[in-house]
C-alpha positions in Angstrom: -21.9 27.0 59.4 -22.9 23.4 59.4 -26.6 22.2 59.4 -29.0 19.9 61.1 -29.0 17.9 57.9 -25.8 16.2 59.1 -28.1 14.1 61.3 -29.9 12.7 58.2 -33.3 11.3 59.1 -32.1 9.9 62.5 -34.3 12.5 64.4 -37.3 10.7 62.8 -36.6 7.7 65.0 -37.8 9.5 68.1 -41.4 8.5 69.1 -43.8 11.2 67.8 -47.4 12.2 68.7 -49.7 13.6 66.1 -51.5 16.7 67.4 -54.1 18.8 65.7 -51.8 21.0 63.8 -48.3 19.5 64.3 -46.2 16.5 65.1 -44.4 16.7 68.4 -42.2 14.5 70.5 -44.1 11.8 72.5 -41.7 11.4 75.4 -41.0 14.0 78.1 -37.3 13.5 77.8 -37.3 14.6 74.2 -39.3 17.8 74.9 -36.5 20.3 74.4 -35.6 18.7 71.1 -32.5 17.3 69.3 -29.1 17.8 71.0 -25.6 17.3 69.7 -25.5 13.6 70.8 -27.7 12.6 67.9 -25.7 10.4 65.6 -24.7 11.6 62.1 -24.2 8.2 60.4 -26.3 5.2 59.6 -29.2 7.4 58.4 -30.4 8.8 55.1 -29.0 12.2 54.1 -29.5 14.4 51.2 -26.3 15.0 49.1 -26.4 18.4 50.6 -26.4 16.9 54.1 -23.5 14.6 53.2 -21.4 17.5 52.0 -22.1 19.4 55.2 -21.2 16.4 57.4 -17.9 16.0 55.6 -17.0 19.7 56.2 -18.3 19.5 59.8 -16.0 16.6 60.6 -13.0 18.2 58.9 -13.5 21.4 60.9 -13.8 19.4 64.2 -10.6 17.5 63.3 -8.7 20.7 62.8 -10.0 21.9 66.2 -9.2 18.7 68.1 -6.0 17.5 66.3 -4.3 20.9 66.0 -5.8 22.7 69.0 -7.4 25.3 66.7 -10.3 27.5 67.7 -13.1 26.0 65.5 -16.8 25.7 65.7 -19.5 23.9 63.8 -22.9 25.6 64.2 -25.5 23.0 63.1 -28.1 25.4 62.0 -31.8 24.6 62.0 -34.1 27.0 60.0 -32.1 30.2 59.7 -34.2 33.0 58.3 -34.9 36.7 58.1 -36.1 39.4 55.7 -33.2 38.9 53.3 -33.6 35.1 53.1 -34.3 34.1 49.5 -36.4 31.0 50.1 -37.4 28.6 47.3 -39.8 25.7 47.2 -37.4 23.1 48.6 -35.2 25.4 50.8 -35.9 28.1 53.3 -39.5 27.0 54.0 -40.6 30.0 56.0 -39.2 32.7 53.7 -40.8 30.9 50.7 -44.1 30.4 52.4 -44.3 34.1 53.4 -43.4 35.1 49.9 -46.3 33.0 48.5 -48.7 34.5 51.0 -47.6 38.1 50.4 -47.6 37.8 46.6 -50.6 35.5 46.2 -48.6 32.6 44.8 -49.7 28.9 45.2 -47.9 26.9 47.9 -47.4 23.1 47.9 -47.4 21.3 51.1 -45.1 18.2 50.8 -46.1 15.2 52.9 -46.7 14.6 56.6 -50.1 16.3 56.4 -48.4 19.7 56.6 -47.8 19.0 60.3 -44.0 18.8 60.0 -42.3 21.2 62.5 -39.2 23.4 62.3 -37.8 25.9 64.8 -36.9 29.3 63.3 -33.9 31.5 64.3 -33.5 35.0 63.0 -30.2 35.9 61.3 -29.6 38.5 64.0 -29.4 35.8 66.6 -27.2 33.7 64.4 -24.7 36.6 64.2 -25.0 37.1 67.9 -24.1 33.5 68.5 -21.0 33.8 66.2 -20.0 37.0 68.1 -20.4 35.2 71.4 -18.1 32.3 70.3 -15.6 34.7 68.9 -15.3 36.4 72.3 -14.6 33.1 74.0 -13.6 30.5 71.5 -13.1 26.8 72.1 -11.3 24.0 70.2 -13.4 21.7 68.0 -16.7 23.0 69.3 -20.1 21.7 68.0 -23.4 23.4 68.7 -26.9 23.0 67.5 -28.3 26.4 66.6 -31.9 27.1 66.0 -34.9 28.9 67.5 -35.7 26.3 70.1 -39.2 25.1 71.2 -40.6 28.6 71.7 -39.8 29.4 68.0 -41.1 26.1 66.6 -43.9 26.1 64.0 -45.5 23.6 61.7 -46.3 24.4 58.1 -50.1 24.4 58.9 -49.5 26.8 61.8 -47.3 29.0 59.6 -49.9 29.2 56.9 -52.5 30.2 59.4 -50.3 33.0 60.8 -49.5 34.3 57.3 -53.2 34.3 56.4 -54.1 36.3 59.5 -51.4 38.8 58.9 -52.0 39.4 55.2 -55.8 39.1 55.5 -56.3 36.6 52.7 -56.5 32.9 52.3 -53.4 31.2 50.8 -53.6 29.0 47.7 -52.3 25.6 48.8 -52.2 22.1 47.4 -50.9 18.9 48.9 -48.4 16.4 47.7 -48.7 13.1 49.5 -45.1 11.9 48.9 -42.8 13.4 51.5 -39.2 14.3 50.6 -36.7 11.5 51.2 -34.8 12.0 54.5 -36.9 15.0 55.5 -37.3 15.7 59.2 -40.8 15.2 60.5 -40.3 17.2 63.7 -37.1 19.0 64.3 -36.7 21.3 67.4 -33.2 22.5 68.4 -32.1 21.8 71.9 -30.1 24.9 72.7 -29.0 23.8 76.2 -25.3 23.2 75.3 -24.8 26.7 73.8 -26.8 28.4 76.5 -24.6 26.7 79.1 -21.3 27.6 77.5 -22.4 31.2 76.5 -24.9 32.3 79.2 -24.9 35.9 77.8 -26.6 34.7 74.6 -30.2 33.8 74.1 -32.9 34.1 71.5 -33.8 37.8 71.1 -36.2 37.5 68.1 -39.4 35.6 69.0 -41.4 33.8 66.4 -44.0 36.6 66.4 -41.2 39.2 65.7 -39.7 37.0 63.0 -43.1 36.8 61.1 -43.6 40.6 61.6 -40.0 41.4 60.4 -40.3 39.2 57.3 -43.7 40.5 56.3 -42.8 44.1 56.9 -39.0 44.2 56.6 -37.3 46.6 59.0 -33.8 46.5 60.5 -33.9 44.0 63.4 -32.5 45.2 66.7 -31.7 43.4 70.0 -34.2 43.8 72.7 
């Protein structure tokens, strides 16, 4: 399991449009999001991102150099009811926890319009299973919820408020985190092409429902 943090802040170089509740890609050719051709160097990473990039390259090298069946899944926002989110990691799980328990939530930079796509842990496991059934050498795939499962912080707050029936306590910190993605939507085209039997089974609505009222997630 790699991460989209291997790209550093390179995704922020794409032209963006500020909409009412989110940032989005300004060009039609970027609509589906970030694909695997995005560079992983000459950008600002967190130390976490650097450590993941090093492991990512090593796994690729074993796959290509020795012909081993290896894969790097560059995960976006992986989540689910057992995700133990904290303030700076696992944004949706932490936000939902704050909304459910009446805790204050701090929005950090970008007017709260920064976007992430959410993929449920069930679909992550299904992707792993699909690769295991037909492995390749030195494979790299971006793995996230895609455009249909994208949500901004402001949009997520509104959803949680509607579902719990109360207003969330929020404050705003102007200074954004260094190297943070402004808009990150995963382009799933490559994995869908190589593994046509796989697709997202947990919609954004089902993810919110499952995390607010945890029940075993099933395909369908």
